[in-house]
C-alpha positions in Angstrom: -32.9 30.8 10.3 -31.4 28.6 13.0 -28.4 26.4 12.6 -27.9 23.0 14.1 -25.3 22.7 16.8 -22.0 21.4 15.6 -21.5 17.7 16.3 -18.5 16.9 18.5 -15.7 15.1 16.8 -15.8 11.4 17.2 -13.6 10.2 20.0 -11.2 7.4 19.6 -12.0 4.2 21.3 -8.7 3.1 22.8 -9.2 -0.7 22.6 -10.5 -0.5 19.0 -7.7 1.9 17.9 -5.1 -0.4 19.6 -6.6 -3.4 17.8 -6.4 -1.5 14.5 -2.7 -0.7 15.1 -2.1 -4.4 16.1 -3.8 -5.5 12.8 -1.6 -3.2 10.8 1.5 -4.6 12.6 0.3 -8.1 11.8 -0.3 -7.3 8.1 3.1 -5.6 7.7 5.1 -8.3 9.6 3.4 -11.1 7.7 4.0 -9.4 4.3 7.6 -8.7 5.0 8.4 -12.1 6.5 6.6 -14.3 4.0 7.0 -12.0 1.0 3.3 -12.7 0.1 0.6 -10.2 -0.9 -2.1 -10.3 1.7 -5.6 -8.8 1.7 -7.2 -9.3 5.1 -6.3 -9.7 8.8 -8.8 -11.6 10.9 -9.1 -11.9 14.7 -11.9 -14.2 16.0 -14.8 -12.1 17.3 -13.7 -8.9 15.5 -14.3 -7.5 12.1 -11.8 -8.4 9.4 -9.6 -5.6 8.2 -9.1 -5.3 4.5 -5.9 -3.5 3.4 -4.9 -2.1 0.0 -1.5 -0.7 -0.6 2.2 -1.5 -0.6 4.7 -3.0 1.9 8.3 -2.5 0.9 10.9 -0.1 2.1 8.2 2.6 2.2 4.9 1.3 3.6 1.6 2.9 2.5 -1.6 1.1 3.5 -5.2 2.0 3.4 -7.6 0.3 5.9 -10.4 0.1 3.4 -13.3 0.0 6.0 -12.0 2.8 8.3 -10.7 4.9 5.3 -7.6 5.4 7.3 -3.9 5.3 6.2 -1.1 3.5 7.9 2.4 4.6 6.7 5.9 3.8 7.7 9.3 2.5 6.8 11.2 -0.7 6.7 15.0 -0.7 6.9 17.5 -3.3 8.1 14.8 -5.5 9.7 13.3 -2.5 11.6 9.7 -1.3 11.0 8.2 2.0 12.0 4.4 2.6 11.6 2.1 5.5 12.1 -1.7 5.1 12.1 -2.5 8.5 10.6 -6.1 8.6 11.9 -5.2 8.1 15.6 -1.6 9.2 15.7 -0.6 6.0 17.3 2.8 4.5 16.5 4.4 1.1 16.5 8.0 0.0 16.1 9.3 -3.5 15.8 12.2 -5.6 14.6 11.9 -8.7 12.5 14.2 -11.6 13.0 13.5 -15.0 11.3 9.8 -15.6 12.0 9.7 -13.5 15.1 9.0 -9.9 15.9 9.5 -7.7 18.9 8.6 -4.1 19.5 6.4 -1.5 21.1 3.0 0.0 20.1 0.3 2.4 21.0 0.2 5.5 23.0 1.9 3.9 26.1 4.4 2.2 23.8 3.5 -1.2 25.2 6.1 -3.9 24.6 5.0 -6.9 22.6 6.5 -9.9 20.8 5.2 -12.3 18.3 5.7 -15.0 15.8 4.4 -16.1 12.4 3.5 -19.6 11.5 2.1 -20.1 8.0 -1.1 -17.9 7.9 -1.3 -17.2 11.6 0.4 -14.4 13.5 0.7 -14.6 17.3 1.1 -11.4 19.3 1.9 -11.4 23.0 1.3 -8.3 25.1 4.3 -8.3 27.5 2.6 -6.1 30.1 -0.8 -7.7 30.3 0.5 -11.2 29.5 -2.2 -11.8 26.9 -2.0 -13.4 23.5 -4.0 -12.7 20.3 -4.0 -15.1 17.3 -4.6 -13.4 13.9 -5.2 -15.0 10.6 -3.9 -13.4 7.4 -5.5 -14.2 4.1 -3.6 -13.9 0.9 -4.8 -11.8 -2.0 -6.2 -13.9 -4.9 -6.0 -13.1 -8.6 -8.0 -15.2 -11.0 -8.3 -18.1 -8.4 -4.5 -18.2 -7.8 -2.5 -16.5 -5.2 -0.9 -13.2 -6.2 2.8 -13.2 -7.0 5.1 -13.1 -4.0 6.9 -9.9 -3.1 10.5 -9.5 -4.2 13.1 -10.1 -1.5 14.0 -7.1 0.5 17.7 -6.6 1.0 
């Protein structure tokens, strides 16, 4: 009896993984800043990401399509995130409707802002901008209850 050769483990695609981390940053920042319950993060030309989970002092999210967890903490305006599938990290600080931090394996600096259902992220090294749209979760045709204030 012969056995099939083992398949190599899938390799991470840096741009996709960085995008996934950026989408998690967008989801968490929007959730904390607006105190709304969101479901999806969209970027034109890319697949929407659907999240399930909780964003409070302890952050536990499931990227439904990738079956990957993002975990982290929120304390005194500072967020730390870990994409458990890729091992990539992001840290950022929230002030008003703005955020500033670093993400990815190179800890690339970024800043951003939130305006209604849009989140703007600026890569401070490449001088590029991405505009994400966050969609609130709906319950029986109405928006889900807002999150309680975080002290």
